[in-house]
PLY file of the C-alpha trace (Angstrom):
ply
format ascii 1.0
element vertex 132
property float x
property float y
property float z
element edge 131
property int vertex1
property int vertex2
end_header
213.22 50.62 -145.13
215.83 53.54 -144.99
213.29 55.88 -144.26
211.95 54.07 -140.67
211.10 56.81 -138.21
212.29 54.62 -135.45
209.69 56.70 -132.70
206.49 54.52 -134.48
205.81 51.38 -132.34
205.07 49.17 -135.59
209.10 51.09 -137.82
210.79 49.45 -134.22
209.51 46.67 -134.24
209.67 45.98 -138.21
213.40 46.99 -137.81
214.11 44.60 -134.63
212.47 41.55 -136.76
214.84 42.82 -139.90
217.79 42.46 -137.94
216.84 38.98 -136.07
216.38 37.76 -140.05
219.43 38.74 -140.82
221.48 37.64 -137.77
219.34 33.73 -138.57
220.91 34.86 -141.66
224.38 34.91 -140.60
224.20 32.42 -138.57
223.15 29.31 -141.39
225.46 30.81 -144.12
224.09 34.56 -144.82
224.05 35.30 -148.96
224.66 31.36 -149.86
222.16 30.30 -147.64
219.24 32.82 -149.05
220.63 32.03 -152.49
220.10 28.56 -152.01
216.34 28.88 -150.80
215.69 31.49 -153.61
216.45 28.48 -155.95
214.91 25.83 -154.33
211.24 28.53 -154.07
211.55 28.27 -157.93
210.99 24.05 -158.11
208.20 22.27 -157.82
206.10 21.07 -154.33
207.38 17.64 -155.21
211.12 18.51 -156.52
211.64 20.41 -152.77
210.07 17.77 -151.04
212.55 15.48 -152.90
215.41 17.66 -152.27
214.88 18.87 -149.07
214.69 15.36 -148.03
218.01 14.47 -149.79
219.53 18.24 -147.96
218.90 16.74 -144.35
220.25 12.95 -145.48
223.27 14.70 -146.31
223.46 17.23 -143.28
222.93 14.35 -140.65
225.48 12.06 -142.09
227.62 15.07 -142.05
226.53 15.51 -138.44
226.61 11.86 -137.20
230.78 11.70 -138.52
233.08 11.86 -135.67
235.54 13.84 -137.65
234.10 17.28 -138.77
235.46 19.60 -140.89
236.51 22.87 -139.78
238.62 25.68 -142.25
241.26 27.63 -141.10
238.60 30.39 -139.58
236.13 27.92 -137.38
240.22 26.81 -135.48
240.70 30.29 -135.24
237.44 30.88 -133.11
237.34 28.16 -131.17
241.12 28.89 -130.44
239.96 32.51 -129.84
237.12 31.57 -128.04
238.93 29.19 -125.79
241.79 31.36 -125.12
239.65 34.48 -123.91
237.36 31.93 -121.65
240.64 30.93 -119.80
241.81 34.39 -119.24
238.24 35.55 -118.18
238.37 32.72 -115.57
241.99 32.84 -114.41
241.00 36.76 -113.62
238.04 35.86 -111.52
240.43 33.08 -109.82
242.57 35.86 -109.44
240.17 38.05 -108.01
238.65 35.46 -105.65
242.27 34.60 -103.73
243.89 38.10 -103.98
240.57 41.06 -103.66
238.24 39.09 -101.92
239.83 37.67 -98.89
237.64 39.08 -96.57
234.80 38.26 -97.94
232.72 34.66 -96.34
233.30 31.66 -98.63
229.67 31.49 -100.26
229.77 34.94 -101.17
232.61 34.17 -103.62
232.60 32.80 -107.32
232.49 29.14 -107.96
233.37 27.32 -110.68
231.51 24.13 -111.87
231.21 21.84 -114.39
229.09 23.05 -117.85
229.35 24.61 -120.78
228.45 24.81 -123.95
231.64 23.47 -125.51
232.41 19.76 -125.72
235.50 19.78 -123.31
234.95 20.06 -119.76
234.83 23.58 -118.82
233.75 25.49 -115.73
231.23 27.87 -115.70
230.92 30.17 -113.59
228.20 31.02 -111.22
227.99 35.08 -110.60
224.91 34.31 -108.66
226.72 33.39 -105.54
229.32 36.10 -105.91
227.52 38.98 -104.42
224.43 38.51 -101.92
221.12 40.55 -103.72
0 1
1 2
2 3
3 4
4 5
5 6
6 7
7 8
8 9
9 10
10 11
11 12
12 13
13 14
14 15
15 16
16 17
17 18
18 19
19 20
20 21
21 22
22 23
23 24
24 25
25 26
26 27
27 28
28 29
29 30
30 31
31 32
32 33
33 34
34 35
35 36
36 37
37 38
38 39
39 40
40 41
41 42
42 43
43 44
44 45
45 46
46 47
47 48
48 49
49 50
50 51
51 52
52 53
53 54
54 55
55 56
56 57
57 58
58 59
59 60
60 61
61 62
62 63
63 64
64 65
65 66
66 67
67 68
68 69
69 70
70 71
71 72
72 73
73 74
74 75
75 76
76 77
77 78
78 79
79 80
80 81
81 82
82 83
83 84
84 85
85 86
86 87
87 88
88 89
89 90
90 91
91 92
92 93
93 94
94 95
95 96
96 97
97 98
98 99
99 100
100 101
101 102
102 103
103 104
104 105
105 106
106 107
107 108
108 109
109 110
110 111
111 112
112 113
113 114
114 115
115 116
116 117
117 118
118 119
119 120
120 121
121 122
122 123
123 124
124 125
125 126
126 127
127 128
128 129
129 130
130 131
């Protein structure tokens, strides 16, 4: 795959697919996930059915548990994401208050409830900032 000519449509699409697959696996465990799938592929069909049902049951129990396991890296990433969100929100609020005082109220940023976090977060509605 190193000799891919990105001027060819098939090669470009193949490279995009490769990147999507790599991203998919990175988001679900990377090399460990691939190694597990390789091992599962060596099982018989009935063995795969049994082990996949067991894995699904285990994951379902973990997801149902309100006390989730987090590594130090998970905690650090969550803290970074929350602090970044708070800083961005604060900057938008500063812009709204200081720099946009001449704009009418309808075209300013608005903060609404929502977001991906389980914590109550405010979502900034960018489309109302400018009148397109």
